[in-house]
Biotite code that builds the C-alpha atoms (Angstrom):
import biotite.structure as struc

atoms = struc.array([
    struc.Atom([82.010, -48.831, -77.778], chain_id="A", res_id=1, res_name="PRO", atom_name="CA", element="C"),
    struc.Atom([79.325, -45.824, -76.500], chain_id="A", res_id=2, res_name="ILE", atom_name="CA", element="C"),
    struc.Atom([76.040, -48.302, -77.046], chain_id="A", res_id=3, res_name="PHE", atom_name="CA", element="C"),
    struc.Atom([76.814, -51.475, -75.258], chain_id="A", res_id=4, res_name="ARG", atom_name="CA", element="C"),
    struc.Atom([73.773, -54.720, -75.278], chain_id="A", res_id=5, res_name="PRO", atom_name="CA", element="C"),
    struc.Atom([71.674, -54.908, -72.048], chain_id="A", res_id=6, res_name="PHE", atom_name="CA", element="C"),
    struc.Atom([73.269, -58.313, -70.331], chain_id="A", res_id=7, res_name="THR", atom_name="CA", element="C"),
    struc.Atom([72.255, -60.432, -67.669], chain_id="A", res_id=8, res_name="ARG", atom_name="CA", element="C"),
    struc.Atom([75.949, -59.018, -66.476], chain_id="A", res_id=9, res_name="GLU", atom_name="CA", element="C"),
    struc.Atom([74.462, -55.580, -66.794], chain_id="A", res_id=10, res_name="SER", atom_name="CA", element="C"),
    struc.Atom([71.466, -56.358, -64.605], chain_id="A", res_id=11, res_name="LEU", atom_name="CA", element="C"),
    struc.Atom([74.110, -57.608, -62.324], chain_id="A", res_id=12, res_name="ALA", atom_name="CA", element="C"),
    struc.Atom([76.759, -55.040, -62.053], chain_id="A", res_id=13, res_name="ALA", atom_name="CA", element="C"),
    struc.Atom([73.740, -52.646, -61.106], chain_id="A", res_id=14, res_name="ILE", atom_name="CA", element="C"),
    struc.Atom([72.167, -54.609, -58.769], chain_id="A", res_id=15, res_name="GLU", atom_name="CA", element="C"),
    struc.Atom([75.620, -55.181, -57.195], chain_id="A", res_id=16, res_name="ALA", atom_name="CA", element="C"),
    struc.Atom([76.069, -51.192, -56.830], chain_id="A", res_id=17, res_name="ARG", atom_name="CA", element="C"),
    struc.Atom([72.808, -50.600, -55.427], chain_id="A", res_id=18, res_name="ILE", atom_name="CA", element="C"),
    struc.Atom([73.748, -52.958, -52.534], chain_id="A", res_id=19, res_name="ALA", atom_name="CA", element="C"),
    struc.Atom([76.903, -51.949, -52.094], chain_id="A", res_id=20, res_name="GLU", atom_name="CA", element="C"),
    struc.Atom([75.793, -48.194, -51.807], chain_id="A", res_id=21, res_name="GLU", atom_name="CA", element="C"),
    struc.Atom([72.781, -48.900, -49.922], chain_id="A", res_id=22, res_name="LYS", atom_name="CA", element="C"),
    struc.Atom([75.275, -50.971, -47.540], chain_id="A", res_id=23, res_name="ALA", atom_name="CA", element="C"),
    struc.Atom([77.659, -47.686, -47.035], chain_id="A", res_id=24, res_name="ARG", atom_name="CA", element="C"),
    struc.Atom([74.916, -45.494, -46.325], chain_id="A", res_id=25, res_name="LYS", atom_name="CA", element="C"),
    struc.Atom([73.434, -47.659, -43.458], chain_id="A", res_id=26, res_name="GLU", atom_name="CA", element="C"),
    struc.Atom([77.072, -48.219, -41.986], chain_id="A", res_id=27, res_name="HIS", atom_name="CA", element="C"),
    struc.Atom([77.558, -44.109, -42.489], chain_id="A", res_id=28, res_name="ALA", atom_name="CA", element="C"),
    struc.Atom([74.424, -43.632, -40.299], chain_id="A", res_id=29, res_name="ASN", atom_name="CA", element="C"),
    struc.Atom([74.969, -45.877, -37.523], chain_id="A", res_id=30, res_name="LYS", atom_name="CA", element="C"),
    struc.Atom([76.858, -44.022, -34.758], chain_id="A", res_id=31, res_name="GLY", atom_name="CA", element="C"),
    struc.Atom([79.272, -45.336, -32.266], chain_id="A", res_id=32, res_name="GLU", atom_name="CA", element="C"),
    struc.Atom([76.155, -46.222, -30.183], chain_id="A", res_id=33, res_name="ASP", atom_name="CA", element="C"),
    struc.Atom([74.884, -48.554, -32.774], chain_id="A", res_id=34, res_name="GLY", atom_name="CA", element="C"),
    struc.Atom([71.901, -45.983, -33.569], chain_id="A", res_id=35, res_name="GLU", atom_name="CA", element="C"),
    struc.Atom([70.726, -45.473, -36.627], chain_id="A", res_id=36, res_name="ASP", atom_name="CA", element="C"),
    struc.Atom([70.923, -41.137, -37.230], chain_id="A", res_id=37, res_name="HIS", atom_name="CA", element="C"),
    struc.Atom([69.241, -38.923, -39.759], chain_id="A", res_id=38, res_name="ALA", atom_name="CA", element="C"),
    struc.Atom([70.954, -39.402, -43.345], chain_id="A", res_id=39, res_name="GLU", atom_name="CA", element="C"),
    struc.Atom([72.139, -36.336, -44.970], chain_id="A", res_id=40, res_name="PRO", atom_name="CA", element="C"),
    struc.Atom([69.803, -34.579, -47.697], chain_id="A", res_id=41, res_name="VAL", atom_name="CA", element="C"),
    struc.Atom([70.303, -36.048, -51.175], chain_id="A", res_id=42, res_name="HIS", atom_name="CA", element="C"),
    struc.Atom([69.494, -33.406, -53.376], chain_id="A", res_id=43, res_name="HIS", atom_name="CA", element="C"),
    struc.Atom([67.896, -35.091, -57.037], chain_id="A", res_id=44, res_name="GLN", atom_name="CA", element="C"),
    struc.Atom([69.657, -34.686, -59.667], chain_id="A", res_id=45, res_name="GLY", atom_name="CA", element="C"),
    struc.Atom([73.388, -34.511, -58.022], chain_id="A", res_id=46, res_name="MET", atom_name="CA", element="C"),
    struc.Atom([75.437, -37.423, -56.828], chain_id="A", res_id=47, res_name="ASP", atom_name="CA", element="C"),
    struc.Atom([78.500, -37.444, -54.124], chain_id="A", res_id=48, res_name="ASP", atom_name="CA", element="C"),
    struc.Atom([80.995, -37.106, -57.051], chain_id="A", res_id=49, res_name="GLU", atom_name="CA", element="C"),
    struc.Atom([78.907, -33.885, -58.415], chain_id="A", res_id=50, res_name="GLY", atom_name="CA", element="C"),
    struc.Atom([77.858, -35.352, -61.716], chain_id="A", res_id=51, res_name="LEU", atom_name="CA", element="C"),
    struc.Atom([74.663, -34.096, -62.948], chain_id="A", res_id=52, res_name="GLU", atom_name="CA", element="C"),
    struc.Atom([72.439, -36.097, -65.629], chain_id="A", res_id=53, res_name="ALA", atom_name="CA", element="C"),
    struc.Atom([72.244, -35.790, -68.776], chain_id="A", res_id=54, res_name="ASP", atom_name="CA", element="C"),
    struc.Atom([69.128, -33.599, -69.756], chain_id="A", res_id=55, res_name="PRO", atom_name="CA", element="C"),
    struc.Atom([69.725, -34.722, -73.809], chain_id="A", res_id=56, res_name="ASN", atom_name="CA", element="C"),
    struc.Atom([69.429, -38.595, -72.353], chain_id="A", res_id=57, res_name="LEU", atom_name="CA", element="C"),
    struc.Atom([66.412, -38.124, -70.927], chain_id="A", res_id=58, res_name="GLU", atom_name="CA", element="C"),
    struc.Atom([64.125, -40.824, -71.333], chain_id="A", res_id=59, res_name="ALA", atom_name="CA", element="C"),
    struc.Atom([61.134, -40.013, -74.071], chain_id="A", res_id=60, res_name="GLY", atom_name="CA", element="C"),
    struc.Atom([63.802, -37.658, -75.588], chain_id="A", res_id=61, res_name="MET", atom_name="CA", element="C"),
    struc.Atom([65.018, -37.965, -79.034], chain_id="A", res_id=62, res_name="PRO", atom_name="CA", element="C"),
    struc.Atom([68.445, -39.246, -79.596], chain_id="A", res_id=63, res_name="LEU", atom_name="CA", element="C"),
    struc.Atom([71.037, -36.533, -79.728], chain_id="A", res_id=64, res_name="PRO", atom_name="CA", element="C"),
    struc.Atom([72.369, -36.060, -83.804], chain_id="A", res_id=65, res_name="LYS", atom_name="CA", element="C"),
    struc.Atom([76.327, -36.551, -82.133], chain_id="A", res_id=66, res_name="TYR", atom_name="CA", element="C"),
    struc.Atom([75.070, -39.846, -81.306], chain_id="A", res_id=67, res_name="LEU", atom_name="CA", element="C"),
    struc.Atom([72.925, -40.740, -84.312], chain_id="A", res_id=68, res_name="LEU", atom_name="CA", element="C"),
    struc.Atom([76.143, -41.282, -86.200], chain_id="A", res_id=69, res_name="ASN", atom_name="CA", element="C"),
    struc.Atom([77.006, -43.967, -83.914], chain_id="A", res_id=70, res_name="VAL", atom_name="CA", element="C"),
    struc.Atom([74.197, -46.034, -83.635], chain_id="A", res_id=71, res_name="LEU", atom_name="CA", element="C"),
    struc.Atom([74.645, -49.043, -85.430], chain_id="A", res_id=72, res_name="THR", atom_name="CA", element="C"),
    struc.Atom([71.791, -51.299, -87.192], chain_id="A", res_id=73, res_name="PRO", atom_name="CA", element="C"),
    struc.Atom([72.944, -53.848, -85.199], chain_id="A", res_id=74, res_name="GLU", atom_name="CA", element="C"),
    struc.Atom([71.782, -52.545, -82.070], chain_id="A", res_id=75, res_name="VAL", atom_name="CA", element="C"),
    struc.Atom([68.625, -50.261, -83.587], chain_id="A", res_id=76, res_name="THR", atom_name="CA", element="C"),
    struc.Atom([66.124, -53.056, -81.386], chain_id="A", res_id=77, res_name="ALA", atom_name="CA", element="C"),
    struc.Atom([68.854, -54.589, -78.277], chain_id="A", res_id=78, res_name="THR", atom_name="CA", element="C"),
    struc.Atom([68.026, -52.979, -74.949], chain_id="A", res_id=79, res_name="PRO", atom_name="CA", element="C"),
    struc.Atom([71.402, -50.901, -74.498], chain_id="A", res_id=80, res_name="LEU", atom_name="CA", element="C"),
    struc.Atom([72.901, -49.964, -71.285], chain_id="A", res_id=81, res_name="GLU", atom_name="CA", element="C"),
    struc.Atom([72.597, -46.301, -70.236], chain_id="A", res_id=82, res_name="ASP", atom_name="CA", element="C"),
    struc.Atom([75.190, -43.941, -71.697], chain_id="A", res_id=83, res_name="ILE", atom_name="CA", element="C"),
    struc.Atom([74.547, -41.244, -69.180], chain_id="A", res_id=84, res_name="ASP", atom_name="CA", element="C"),
    struc.Atom([77.990, -41.394, -67.218], chain_id="A", res_id=85, res_name="LYS", atom_name="CA", element="C"),
    struc.Atom([75.398, -40.145, -64.270], chain_id="A", res_id=86, res_name="PHE", atom_name="CA", element="C"),
    struc.Atom([73.756, -43.473, -64.263], chain_id="A", res_id=87, res_name="TYR", atom_name="CA", element="C"),
    struc.Atom([77.258, -46.200, -64.162], chain_id="A", res_id=88, res_name="GLU", atom_name="CA", element="C"),
])
């Protein structure tokens, strides 16, 4: 399903991904001498895989019409996981 309820497990998965990414970056920034080295510049809006955030799914924007057809009444007032692939 496109729309999945946001649960405690969803939050735990997000926190685990953030911790994993942080550990990976810290490990990559340490040289063989054990000293921290400058982190490469990260361009906002782009991640390492080349994905960009979908501007149609930006916070505060109305839901695109193609998604309105699959939005069921059961999830209308339910916190949902982000559907933008950029944030997975």
